[in-house]
All heavy atoms as an XYZ file, in Angstrom:
941
protein
N      45.999    117.289     42.630
C      46.430    117.042     41.265
C      45.192    117.033     40.371
O      44.165    116.472     40.749
C      47.171    115.703     41.213
C      47.846    115.422     39.899
S      48.764    113.837     39.875
C      50.246    114.290     40.740
N      45.288    117.654     39.239
C      44.141    117.711     38.331
C      43.928    116.372     37.622
O      44.828    115.551     37.531
C      44.296    118.860     37.336
C      45.378    118.642     36.321
C      44.845    118.769     34.914
O      44.113    119.726     34.642
O      45.153    117.895     34.100
N      42.716    116.152     37.157
C      42.283    114.861     36.611
C      43.200    114.328     35.510
O      43.556    113.155     35.526
C      40.840    114.985     36.102
C      40.223    113.679     35.680
C      40.069    112.695     36.813
O      39.922    113.064     37.969
N      40.122    111.429     36.497
N      43.592    115.165     34.577
C      44.425    114.687     33.463
C      45.792    114.231     33.967
O      46.326    113.222     33.512
C      44.578    115.771     32.387
C      45.309    115.258     31.151
S      44.596    113.744     30.447
C      43.337    114.419     29.423
N      46.346    114.931     34.933
C      47.652    114.549     35.485
C      47.535    113.238     36.281
O      48.445    112.417     36.250
C      48.228    115.668     36.355
C      49.647    115.391     36.810
C      50.614    115.175     35.645
O      50.565    115.875     34.648
N      51.485    114.197     35.781
N      46.437    113.069     36.971
C      46.194    111.804     37.688
C      46.204    110.655     36.689
O      46.878    109.638     36.890
C      44.857    111.856     38.457
C      44.962    112.828     39.627
C      44.437    110.466     38.929
C      43.637    113.122     40.313
N      45.464    110.830     35.610
C      45.386    109.799     34.576
C      46.768    109.484     34.015
O      47.155    108.311     33.911
C      44.447    110.252     33.460
C      44.346    109.267     32.322
C      43.425    109.766     31.227
C      43.471    108.792     30.060
N      42.617    109.179     28.964
N      47.531    110.492     33.677
C      48.867    110.298     33.103
C      49.779    109.575     34.094
O      50.475    108.617     33.733
C      49.484    111.645     32.658
C      50.958    111.508     32.328
C      48.711    112.207     31.468
N      49.775    110.004     35.341
C      50.625    109.388     36.366
C      50.288    107.912     36.538
O      51.184    107.057     36.594
C      50.474    110.136     37.709
O      50.872    111.495     37.517
C      51.326    109.508     38.795
N      49.006    107.600     36.613
C      48.603    106.210     36.780
C      48.899    105.380     35.531
O      49.361    104.239     35.640
C      47.121    106.131     37.153
C      46.788    106.642     38.553
C      45.282    106.745     38.754
C      47.410    105.756     39.623
N      48.681    105.942     34.361
C      48.953    105.203     33.126
C      50.439    104.893     32.973
O      50.809    103.851     32.442
C      48.404    105.948     31.915
C      46.892    105.845     31.842
C      46.270    106.555     30.667
O      46.952    107.375     29.999
O      45.078    106.299     30.407
N      51.299    105.776     33.449
C      52.735    105.510     33.391
C      53.119    104.304     34.235
O      54.137    103.663     33.993
C      53.521    106.743     33.832
C      53.478    107.861     32.817
C      54.093    109.157     33.335
O      54.276    109.356     34.527
N      54.385    110.060     32.398
N      52.295    103.985     35.224
C      52.542    102.825     36.088
C      51.799    101.582     35.600
O      51.723    100.584     36.307
C      52.138    103.157     37.524
N      51.225    101.655     34.405
C      50.566    100.485     33.836
C      49.098    100.351     34.160
O      48.517     99.272     34.014
N      48.472    101.428     34.573
C      47.040    101.412     34.871
C      46.277    101.825     33.612
O      46.620    102.818     32.978
C      46.706    102.389     36.031
C      45.201    102.433     36.295
C      47.481    102.012     37.288
N      45.271    101.054     33.249
C      44.385    101.440     32.155
C      43.273    102.275     32.784
O      42.211    101.768     33.156
C      43.823    100.214     31.448
C      42.994    100.560     30.216
O      42.510    101.718     30.116
O      42.815     99.677     29.370
N      43.560    103.566     32.952
C      42.683    104.461     33.702
C      41.275    104.508     33.112
O      40.287    104.431     33.833
C      43.295    105.858     33.770
C      42.564    106.774     34.720
C      42.829    106.744     36.079
C      41.599    107.657     34.258
C      42.153    107.571     36.972
C      40.912    108.487     35.132
C      41.204    108.437     36.482
O      40.526    109.254     37.368
N      41.187    104.628     31.791
C      39.867    104.726     31.161
C      39.036    103.473     31.399
O      37.842    103.549     31.699
C      40.002    105.003     29.658
C      40.544    106.393     29.374
O      40.362    107.301     30.215
O      41.169    106.571     28.311
N      39.664    102.308     31.293
C      38.956    101.048     31.521
C      38.535    100.939     32.994
O      37.430    100.508     33.302
C      39.831     99.869     31.124
C      39.158     98.519     31.281
C      37.903     98.381     30.456
C      38.201     97.650     29.185
N      37.008     97.479     28.366
N      39.423    101.337     33.889
C      39.091    101.308     35.309
C      37.909    102.202     35.615
O      36.980    101.815     36.333
N      37.947    103.393     35.066
C      36.852    104.338     35.276
C      35.550    103.795     34.686
O      34.480    103.934     35.290
C      37.223    105.680     34.640
C      36.439    106.893     35.068
C      36.424    107.057     36.582
C      37.029    108.134     34.416
N      35.648    103.137     33.553
C      34.474    102.531     32.926
C      33.871    101.461     33.842
O      32.650    101.355     33.966
C      34.900    101.904     31.593
C      33.794    101.287     30.790
C      34.319    100.687     29.496
O      35.040    101.383     28.756
O      34.010     99.507     29.246
N      34.721    100.676     34.506
C      34.231     99.635     35.412
C      33.449    100.236     36.587
O      32.621     99.573     37.191
C      35.389     98.815     35.971
C      36.036     97.908     34.981
C      37.217     97.187     35.627
N      38.054     96.563     34.643
C      37.963     95.306     34.277
N      37.048     94.538     34.811
N      38.782     94.827     33.371
N      33.764    101.494     36.909
C      33.075    102.192     37.991
C      32.039    103.173     37.432
O      31.706    104.154     38.077
C      34.093    102.889     38.899
C      34.833    101.934     39.784
C      35.937    101.245     39.306
C      34.399    101.695     41.082
C      36.614    100.340     40.108
C      35.064    100.787     41.888
C      36.177    100.098     41.404
N      31.572    102.875     36.242
C      30.518    103.631     35.560
C      30.814    105.130     35.493
O      29.918    105.957     35.653
C      29.165    103.347     36.211
C      28.765    101.888     36.058
S      27.195    101.474     36.814
C      27.647    101.436     38.536
N      32.095    105.456     35.324
C      32.486    106.851     35.176
C      32.548    107.632     36.475
O      32.799    108.831     36.458
N      32.348    106.971     37.587
C      32.344    107.642     38.884
C      33.787    107.786     39.380
O      34.348    106.867     39.983
C      31.495    106.847     39.878
C      31.309    107.557     41.191
O      32.161    108.314     41.639
N      30.176    107.297     41.829
N      34.379    108.948     39.109
C      35.782    109.204     39.439
C      36.035    109.038     40.937
O      37.002    108.394     41.354
C      36.211    110.614     38.958
C      37.607    110.964     39.452
C      36.137    110.701     37.443
N      35.170    109.622     41.761
C      35.366    109.559     43.214
C      35.364    108.113     43.718
O      36.191    107.738     44.560
C      34.297    110.374     43.931
N      34.464    107.310     43.192
C      34.383    105.917     43.618
C      35.621    105.128     43.161
O      36.186    104.349     43.934
C      33.107    105.266     43.083
C      32.824    103.848     43.565
C      32.675    103.805     45.093
C      31.562    103.311     42.887
N      36.036    105.339     41.924
C      37.238    104.659     41.418
C      38.448    105.031     42.268
O      39.211    104.167     42.694
C      37.452    105.011     39.944
C      38.613    104.299     39.286
C      38.892    102.956     39.545
C      39.426    104.969     38.379
C      39.951    102.309     38.918
C      40.489    104.328     37.760
C      40.740    102.996     38.027
O      41.793    102.351     37.406
N      38.593    106.303     42.555
C      39.724    106.754     43.374
C      39.647    106.171     44.782
O      40.674    105.810     45.368
C      39.787    108.275     43.405
C      40.209    108.864     42.099
N      40.444    110.199     41.945
C      40.441    108.300     40.880
C      40.803    110.444     40.686
N      40.801    109.305     40.028
N      38.442    106.071     45.322
C      38.271    105.482     46.649
C      38.781    104.040     46.668
O      39.490    103.630     47.599
C      36.787    105.526     47.045
C      36.476    104.854     48.360
C      34.983    104.892     48.638
C      34.647    104.112     49.901
N      33.198    104.112     50.159
N      38.446    103.277     45.631
C      38.886    101.884     45.576
C      40.384    101.770     45.280
O      41.031    100.830     45.758
C      38.044    101.084     44.582
C      36.775    100.576     45.200
C      35.659    101.385     45.277
C      36.717     99.303     45.747
C      34.491    100.933     45.874
C      35.560     98.843     46.347
C      34.436     99.661     46.418
N      40.931    102.701     44.526
C      42.388    102.707     44.326
C      43.097    102.943     45.655
O      44.106    102.287     45.956
C      42.797    103.773     43.305
C      42.454    103.464     41.855
C      42.717    104.687     40.976
C      43.216    102.251     41.337
N      42.574    103.844     46.462
C      43.170    104.096     47.779
C      43.015    102.882     48.694
O      43.925    102.561     49.465
C      42.564    105.344     48.418
C      42.960    106.673     47.763
C      42.125    107.812     48.316
C      44.448    106.937     47.940
N      41.882    102.192     48.607
C      41.680    100.981     49.400
C      42.696     99.899     49.009
O      43.107     99.102     49.853
C      40.264    100.431     49.207
C      39.217    101.153     49.974
C      37.877    100.477     49.774
C      37.119    100.536     51.071
N      36.015     99.630     51.138
N      43.082     99.896     47.742
C      44.068     98.920     47.277
C      45.380     99.051     48.049
O      46.061     98.054     48.296
C      44.318     99.100     45.768
C      45.380     98.183     45.241
C      45.107     96.843     45.014
C      46.659     98.654     44.994
C      46.093     95.989     44.538
C      47.651     97.813     44.526
C      47.369     96.474     44.296
N      45.715    100.264     48.448
C      46.973    100.500     49.162
C      47.040     99.741     50.482
O      48.139     99.470     50.975
C      47.179    101.997     49.411
C      47.337    102.867     48.172
C      47.427    104.335     48.584
C      48.544    102.448     47.342
N      45.912     99.406     51.066
C      45.906     98.688     52.344
C      45.463     97.230     52.200
O      45.322     96.524     53.201
C      45.037     99.419     53.407
C      45.632    100.771     53.745
C      43.604     99.558     52.938
N      45.287     96.775     50.979
C      44.962     95.379     50.719
C      46.171     94.521     51.109
O      47.304     94.838     50.755
C      44.639     95.190     49.231
C      44.367     93.749     48.890
O      43.199     93.339     49.005
O      45.320     93.031     48.523
N      45.956     93.462     51.823
C      47.063     92.655     52.337
C      47.520     91.514     51.457
O      48.419     90.755     51.839
N      46.964     91.381     50.267
C      47.286     90.236     49.417
C      48.768     90.164     49.046
O      49.363     89.088     49.070
C      46.459     90.271     48.131
O      45.101     90.231     48.424
N      49.355     91.292     48.712
C      50.762     91.275     48.318
C      51.652     90.902     49.500
O      52.547     90.061     49.376
C      51.203     92.617     47.722
C      52.681     92.629     47.422
C      53.188     91.870     46.385
C      53.565     93.363     48.207
C      54.554     91.838     46.127
C      54.925     93.343     47.956
C      55.411     92.577     46.914
O      56.759     92.533     46.669
N      51.396     91.493     50.659
C      52.193     91.179     51.850
C      52.062     89.701     52.203
O      53.060     89.044     52.552
C      51.772     92.054     53.022
N      50.857     89.164     52.104
C      50.645     87.740     52.365
C      51.442     86.890     51.375
O      52.078     85.902     51.764
C      49.161     87.386     52.273
C      48.328     87.982     53.394
O      48.913     88.425     54.413
O      47.094     88.020     53.234
N      51.389     87.271     50.107
C      52.119     86.538     49.065
C      53.607     86.489     49.382
O      54.226     85.421     49.341
C      51.864     87.191     47.701
C      52.759     86.694     46.606
C      52.721     85.370     46.215
C      53.628     87.558     45.960
C      53.550     84.904     45.193
C      54.456     87.109     44.948
C      54.409     85.780     44.557
N      54.182     87.608     49.721
C      55.614     87.676     50.026
C      55.946     86.776     51.216
O      56.911     86.001     51.176
C      56.046     89.138     50.282
C      57.459     89.207     50.839
C      55.931     89.958     49.009
N      55.142     86.875     52.256
C      55.374     86.083     53.473
C      55.261     84.585     53.181
O      56.116     83.790     53.595
C      54.376     86.507     54.548
C      54.496     85.747     55.864
C      53.447     86.201     56.864
C      52.117     85.693     56.387
N      50.971     85.933     57.202
N      54.235     84.197     52.455
C      54.000     82.786     52.173
C      55.047     82.214     51.217
O      55.489     81.074     51.389
C      52.584     82.608     51.619
C      51.546     82.931     52.676
C      50.209     83.392     52.136
O      50.044     83.511     50.893
O      49.324     83.674     52.964
N      55.448     83.017     50.259
C      56.492     82.568     49.338
C      57.808     82.373     50.082
O      58.500     81.375     49.882
C      56.648     83.572     48.195
C      57.452     83.102     46.994
C      56.801     81.883     46.339
C      57.570     84.227     45.979
N      58.142     83.296     50.964
C      59.374     83.191     51.750
C      59.352     81.955     52.644
O      60.396     81.330     52.885
C      59.569     84.449     52.594
N      58.166     81.575     53.113
C      58.021     80.393     53.962
C      57.993     79.103     53.138
O      57.971     78.008     53.699
C      56.763     80.511     54.812
N      57.954     79.248     51.810
C      57.921     78.074     50.945
C      56.556     77.435     50.806
O      56.433     76.317     50.312
N      55.511     78.136     51.225
C      54.149     77.614     51.135
C      53.530     78.061     49.806
O      52.861     79.092     49.727
C      53.314     78.105     52.316
C      51.967     77.414     52.401
O      51.483     76.893     51.371
O      51.398     77.391     53.505
N      53.764     77.257     48.763
C      53.285     77.631     47.435
C      51.771     77.568     47.305
O      51.193     78.295     46.503
C      53.944     76.758     46.363
C      55.428     76.999     46.142
C      55.955     76.086     45.039
C      55.705     78.457     45.795
N      51.126     76.751     48.104
C      49.659     76.669     48.048
C      49.051     78.001     48.489
O      48.213     78.582     47.790
C      49.132     75.495     48.906
C      47.606     75.539     49.006
C      49.588     74.169     48.323
N      49.485     78.484     49.648
C      48.953     79.766     50.132
C      49.470     80.935     49.299
O      48.731     81.897     49.054
C      49.301     79.968     51.602
C      48.530     79.091     52.585
C      48.980     79.348     54.012
C      47.030     79.302     52.457
N      50.715     80.866     48.848
C      51.270     81.932     48.009
C      50.463     82.066     46.718
O      50.160     83.179     46.279
C      52.745     81.666     47.697
N      50.089     80.931     46.144
C      49.295     80.962     44.908
C      47.935     81.596     45.169
O      47.453     82.399     44.372
C      49.127     79.538     44.360
C      48.428     79.480     43.009
C      46.915     79.404     43.112
O      46.398     78.856     44.112
O      46.240     79.922     42.197
N      47.324     81.304     46.305
C      46.025     81.904     46.629
C      46.149     83.416     46.796
O      45.313     84.177     46.307
C      45.443     81.276     47.894
C      44.939     79.873     47.687
C      44.353     79.296     48.953
C      43.888     77.872     48.693
N      43.307     77.252     49.877
N      47.199     83.850     47.475
C      47.375     85.292     47.705
C      47.669     86.043     46.416
O      47.115     87.125     46.184
C      48.502     85.529     48.714
O      48.125     85.043     49.972
N      48.535     85.494     45.580
C      48.855     86.194     44.328
C      47.662     86.129     43.372
O      47.449     87.039     42.569
C      50.178     85.691     43.698
C      50.020     84.357     43.007
C      50.755     86.731     42.751
N      46.848     85.077     43.488
C      45.625     85.004     42.684
C      44.637     86.085     43.120
O      43.994     86.730     42.282
C      44.992     83.613     42.805
C      43.821     83.426     41.919
N      42.532     83.639     42.351
C      43.725     83.073     40.619
C      41.693     83.417     41.355
N      42.394     83.073     40.290
N      44.533     86.308     44.413
C      43.679     87.387     44.926
C      44.191     88.741     44.443
O      43.408     89.593     44.005
C      43.631     87.349     46.468
O      43.082     86.088     46.865
C      42.794     88.485     47.031
N      45.507     88.929     44.498
C      46.115     90.166     44.008
C      45.825     90.360     42.521
O      45.511     91.459     42.075
C      47.623     90.152     44.264
C      48.403     91.375     43.824
C      47.978     92.611     44.608
C      49.905     91.126     44.006
N      45.912     89.289     41.776
C      45.601     89.332     40.342
C      44.164     89.798     40.119
O      43.903     90.672     39.293
C      45.814     87.943     39.726
C      45.321     87.794     38.318
C      45.368     86.324     37.887
C      44.367     86.069     36.799
N      44.235     84.665     36.468
N      43.220     89.224     40.868
C      41.817     89.596     40.710
C      41.556     91.045     41.057
O      40.878     91.767     40.316
N      42.115     91.481     42.166
C      41.928     92.869     42.591
C      42.535     93.832     41.583
O      41.912     94.824     41.193
C      42.556     93.095     43.978
O      41.975     92.162     44.895
C      42.311     94.508     44.475
N      43.743     93.527     41.145
C      44.399     94.431     40.187
C      43.660     94.428     38.851
O      43.550     95.471     38.203
C      45.873     94.071     40.011
O      46.046     92.752     39.552
N      43.121     93.292     38.455
C      42.334     93.243     37.224
C      41.071     94.068     37.329
O      40.718     94.815     36.413
N      40.379     93.953     38.461
C      39.147     94.718     38.657
C      39.397     96.226     38.660
O      38.527     97.000     38.273
C      38.459     94.310     39.959
C      37.793     92.964     39.846
O      37.414     92.522     38.765
N      37.660     92.286     40.966
N      40.577     96.635     39.110
C      40.912     98.064     39.145
C      41.666     98.520     37.901
O      42.051     99.678     37.798
C      41.750     98.370     40.399
C      41.016     98.178     41.728
C      41.982     98.326     42.895
C      39.866     99.162     41.849
N      41.878     97.597     36.959
C      42.597     97.871     35.710
C      44.056     98.278     35.945
O      44.607     99.107     35.232
C      41.864     98.919     34.858
O      40.600     98.420     34.478
N      44.674     97.657     36.935
C      46.099     97.850     37.203
C      46.824     96.796     36.360
O      47.279     95.770     36.853
C      46.397     97.663     38.692
C      45.454     98.380     39.669
C      45.791     98.032     41.110
C      45.503     99.889     39.442
N      46.892     97.048     35.059
C      47.214     96.004     34.104
C      48.633     95.460     34.196
O      48.843     94.257     34.038
C      46.914     96.486     32.681
C      45.445     96.850     32.480
S      44.246     95.667     33.175
C      44.575     94.231     32.177
N      49.609     96.285     34.444
C      50.978     95.781     34.555
C      51.086     94.822     35.736
O      51.684     93.753     35.638
C      51.970     96.934     34.686
C      53.412     96.501     34.537
C      54.355     97.689     34.494
N      54.046     98.539     33.346
C      54.235     99.857     33.304
N      54.751    100.494     34.346
N      53.936    100.550     32.233
N      50.473     95.189     36.836
C      50.470     94.328     38.017
C      49.644     93.071     37.760
O      50.056     91.963     38.112
C      49.932     95.087     39.229
C      49.833     94.310     40.532
C      51.176     93.703     40.923
C      49.307     95.210     41.640
N      48.518     93.221     37.117
C      47.678     92.081     36.772
C      48.457     91.051     35.955
O      48.423     89.854     36.243
C      46.442     92.547     35.990
C      45.645     91.416     35.401
C      44.725     90.729     36.178
C      45.816     91.035     34.080
C      43.991     89.671     35.641
C      45.098     89.986     33.536
C      44.177     89.299     34.315
N      49.159     91.513     34.943
C      49.898     90.603     34.070
C      51.027     89.897     34.823
O      51.257     88.696     34.627
C      50.437     91.359     32.854
C      49.312     91.776     31.917
C      49.707     92.856     30.917
O      50.900     93.223     30.856
O      48.814     93.326     30.195
N      51.722     90.621     35.686
C      52.795     90.006     36.475
C      52.225     88.974     37.437
O      52.781     87.871     37.588
C      53.578     91.085     37.230
N      51.118     89.298     38.089
C      50.489     88.363     39.016
C      49.957     87.141     38.279
O      50.103     86.003     38.757
C      49.366     89.061     39.794
N      49.368     87.347     37.116
C      48.845     86.241     36.325
C      49.964     85.278     35.929
O      49.812     84.063     36.048
C      48.126     86.772     35.083
C      47.518     85.657     34.252
O      46.811     84.803     34.831
O      47.742     85.630     33.027
N      51.087     85.802     35.472
C      52.215     84.951     35.092
C      52.714     84.145     36.286
O      53.073     82.965     36.158
C      53.350     85.801     34.513
N      52.701     84.758     37.458
C      53.149     84.073     38.675
C      52.171     82.975     39.072
O      52.584     81.862     39.431
C      53.345     85.091     39.811
O      54.238     86.114     39.360
C      53.930     84.429     41.047
N      50.889     83.265     39.011
C      49.871     82.251     39.300
C      50.066     81.043     38.381
O      50.078     79.892     38.838
C      48.440     82.829     39.131
C      47.396     81.719     39.122
C      48.125     83.834     40.225
N      50.226     81.306     37.098
C      50.376     80.215     36.128
C      51.640     79.399     36.396
O      51.629     78.169     36.283
C      50.371     80.763     34.697
C      49.060     81.416     34.293
C      47.847     80.541     34.556
O      47.829     79.347     34.290
N      46.798     81.144     35.115
N      52.727     80.085     36.753
C      53.985     79.383     37.032
C      53.848     78.466     38.245
O      54.338     77.330     38.233
C      55.115     80.393     37.250
N      53.181     78.949     39.276
C      52.993     78.121     40.470
C      52.080     76.943     40.145
O      52.375     75.794     40.492
C      52.428     78.957     41.643
C      53.463     79.991     42.104
C      52.024     78.043     42.806
C      52.942     81.006     43.113
N      51.002     77.211     39.439
C      50.038     76.146     39.125
C      50.624     75.061     38.229
O      50.209     73.910     38.305
C      48.802     76.741     38.462
C      47.909     77.465     39.428
C      46.654     77.977     38.765
N      45.789     78.630     39.743
C      44.720     79.318     39.428
N      44.362     79.447     38.157
N      44.002     79.880     40.369
N      51.547     75.434     37.361
C      52.130     74.445     36.446
C      53.422     73.840     36.979
O      54.090     73.098     36.273
C      52.370     75.065     35.051
O      53.256     76.176     35.168
C      51.065     75.492     34.404
N      53.756     74.163     38.223
C      54.902     73.545     38.859
C      56.253     73.991     38.339
O      57.204     73.204     38.313
N      56.356     75.236     37.928
C      57.640     75.758     37.465
C      58.660     75.737     38.601
O      58.290     75.696     39.777
C      57.474     77.184     36.931
C      56.540     77.285     35.754
C      56.995     76.455     34.559
O      58.121     76.555     34.118
N      56.106     75.619     34.058
N      59.914     75.813     38.248
C      60.976     75.776     39.242
C      60.994     77.001     40.132
O      60.462     78.058     39.783
N      61.620     76.854     41.270
C      61.638     77.938     42.256
C      62.355     79.186     41.727
O      61.979     80.300     42.074
C      62.271     77.475     43.562
O      63.608     77.078     43.346
N      63.350     79.008     40.874
C      64.066     80.165     40.331
C      63.156     80.995     39.421
O      63.130     82.215     39.492
C      65.319     79.714     39.576
C      66.300     80.829     39.314
C      66.772     81.534     40.585
O      67.014     80.869     41.616
O      66.892     82.774     40.540
N      62.382     80.324     38.589
C      61.447     81.040     37.707
C      60.366     81.749     38.525
O      60.026     82.897     38.253
C      60.808     80.094     36.694
C      59.870     80.835     35.745
C      59.288     79.962     34.658
O      59.793     78.857     34.425
O      58.314     80.413     34.037
N      59.844     81.056     39.522
C      58.819     81.660     40.377
C      59.397     82.870     41.104
O      58.739     83.911     41.217
C      58.237     80.622     41.355
C      57.438     79.580     40.565
C      57.369     81.288     42.416
C      57.005     78.370     41.370
N      60.621     82.750     41.559
C      61.274     83.870     42.253
C      61.398     85.081     41.327
O      61.111     86.210     41.728
C      62.652     83.443     42.748
C      63.389     84.532     43.493
C      64.769     84.067     43.922
C      65.534     85.242     44.521
N      66.932     84.924     44.744
N      61.810     84.865     40.085
C      61.939     85.967     39.117
C      60.583     86.613     38.855
O      60.472     87.838     38.787
C      62.548     85.460     37.813
C      64.020     85.127     37.907
C      64.574     84.544     36.627
O      63.962     84.751     35.550
O      65.620     83.882     36.701
N      59.569     85.786     38.696
C      58.223     86.320     38.465
C      57.723     87.080     39.685
O      57.093     88.135     39.556
C      57.263     85.191     38.091
C      57.508     84.565     36.718
C      56.714     83.279     36.568
C      57.181     85.534     35.602
N      58.007     86.567     40.870
C      57.603     87.237     42.109
C      58.281     88.602     42.223
O      57.669     89.565     42.708
C      57.926     86.373     43.316
N      59.516     88.701     41.767
C      60.207     89.992     41.780
C      59.519     90.986     40.853
O      59.392     92.168     41.180
C      61.673     89.816     41.390
C      62.503     89.155     42.475
C      63.917     88.811     42.046
O      64.334     89.179     40.915
O      64.615     88.156     42.838
N      59.040     90.511     39.704
C      58.294     91.386     38.787
C      56.990     91.840     39.421
O      56.578     92.989     39.249
C      58.038     90.680     37.460
C      59.289     90.498     36.627
C      58.994     89.805     35.325
C      60.293     89.569     34.570
N      60.088     88.773     33.361
N      56.341     90.938     40.150
C      55.118     91.313     40.867
C      55.443     92.422     41.863
O      54.744     93.433     41.947
C      54.477     90.102     41.594
C      53.355     90.556     42.530
C      53.954     89.093     40.593
N      56.525     92.244     42.601
C      56.935     93.242     43.590
C      57.233     94.589     42.974
O      56.804     95.631     43.491
N      57.954     94.581     41.862
C      58.277     95.835     41.173
C      57.004     96.526     40.697
O      56.838     97.739     40.865
C      59.208     95.573     39.994
C      60.599     95.142     40.398
C      61.409     94.570     39.242
O      60.941     94.629     38.075
O      62.513     94.064     39.506
N      56.109     95.762     40.088
C      54.852     96.328     39.591
C      53.983     96.826     40.735
O      53.354     97.889     40.629
C      54.080     95.286     38.781
O      54.792     94.908     37.645
N      53.953     96.073     41.818
C      53.162     96.469     42.981
C      53.663     97.797     43.546
O      52.874     98.717     43.776
C      53.220     95.372     44.047
C      52.484     95.731     45.310
C      51.107     95.600     45.392
C      53.169     96.209     46.414
C      50.427     95.939     46.553
C      52.497     96.548     47.584
C      51.132     96.417     47.639
O      50.466     96.759     48.786
N      54.966     97.896     43.740
C      55.546     99.127     44.289
C      55.309    100.317     43.353
O      54.960    101.406     43.808
C      57.037     98.952     44.565
C      57.328     97.984     45.696
C      56.695     98.375     47.018
O      56.582     99.583     47.306
O      56.316     97.468     47.773
N      55.499    100.095     42.070
C      55.285    101.163     41.090
C      53.821    101.621     41.090
O      53.536    102.822     41.068
C      55.686    100.657     39.701
C      55.505    101.674     38.604
C      55.860    101.129     37.236
O      55.690     99.917     36.984
O      56.302    101.937     36.408
N      52.911    100.673     41.145
C      51.489    100.996     41.146
C      51.101    101.768     42.408
O      50.421    102.798     42.331
C      50.651     99.702     41.034
O      50.981     99.038     39.810
C      49.170    100.008     41.074
N      51.550    101.277     43.546
C      51.219    101.943     44.817
C      51.798    103.351     44.856
O      51.126    104.283     45.314
C      51.711    101.116     46.004
S      50.757     99.616     46.265
N      53.007    103.501     44.381
C      53.636    104.823     44.358
C      52.837    105.778     43.474
O      52.608    106.937     43.852
C      55.085    104.712     43.868
C      55.826    106.025     43.862
C      56.031    106.622     45.256
O      55.868    105.948     46.270
N      56.354    107.871     45.310
N      52.393    105.308     42.331
C      51.597    106.158     41.422
C      50.274    106.557     42.065
O      49.827    107.694     41.938
C      51.372    105.438     40.099
N      49.638    105.616     42.759
C      48.376    105.931     43.437
C      48.623    106.981     44.514
O      47.881    107.962     44.618
C      47.732    104.659     44.024
C      47.266    103.722     42.896
C      46.542    105.014     44.930
C      46.860    102.333     43.359
N      49.661    106.776     45.315
C      49.956    107.737     46.376
C      50.263    109.127     45.798
O      49.806    110.142     46.338
C      51.165    107.276     47.204
C      50.835    106.165     48.158
C      52.034    105.841     49.054
N      51.884    104.529     49.620
C      52.455    103.408     49.142
N      53.258    103.454     48.106
N      52.237    102.255     49.730
N      51.043    109.167     44.744
C      51.420    110.455     44.136
C      50.220    111.177     43.529
O      50.129    112.399     43.623
C      52.460    110.240     43.031
C      53.896    110.051     43.452
C      54.756    109.661     42.255
C      54.442    111.322     44.083
N      49.347    110.422     42.886
C      48.282    111.070     42.134
C      47.032    111.370     42.964
O      46.455    112.432     42.819
C      47.922    110.224     40.908
O      47.472    108.948     41.306
N      46.624    110.425     43.793
C      45.372    110.650     44.535
C      45.528    110.435     46.037
O      44.552    110.509     46.775
C      44.219    109.754     44.002
C      44.566    108.264     44.098
C      43.853    110.152     42.603
C      43.423    107.365     43.736
N      46.723    110.147     46.488
C      46.950    109.931     47.911
C      46.555    111.143     48.719
O      46.535    112.268     48.240
N      46.243    110.890     49.952
C      45.738    111.980     50.797
C      46.848    112.619     51.599
O      47.859    112.112     51.882
C      44.652    111.439     51.708
C      43.503    110.917     50.866
C      42.467    110.153     51.671
O      42.644    109.894     52.862
O      41.459    109.806     51.068
């Protein structure tokens, strides 16, 4: 896929491609390498498992890690969903609200991963 199409595909999934590339000093290959590494990051899977087990302490740590990683890669839609979830857990929101926010994290995560696979996947 050509560079402009990669950018468009990722931006449709909520990635601030230009900002991400800027964080990697314009090194397209390096940015793409880290986007591909994101696909095997276990933070989201850990979050889902820990939330299902009712362990909000560990779930908050995992979604916080996901938030940091997505922020560093400029995966902004996912970052915002993860941030809202972190805040809800930290402020003791009810389980129904946390569940709704976790679903948004899941939707954003899947959308982001799909865009990465489509645009730069091997």
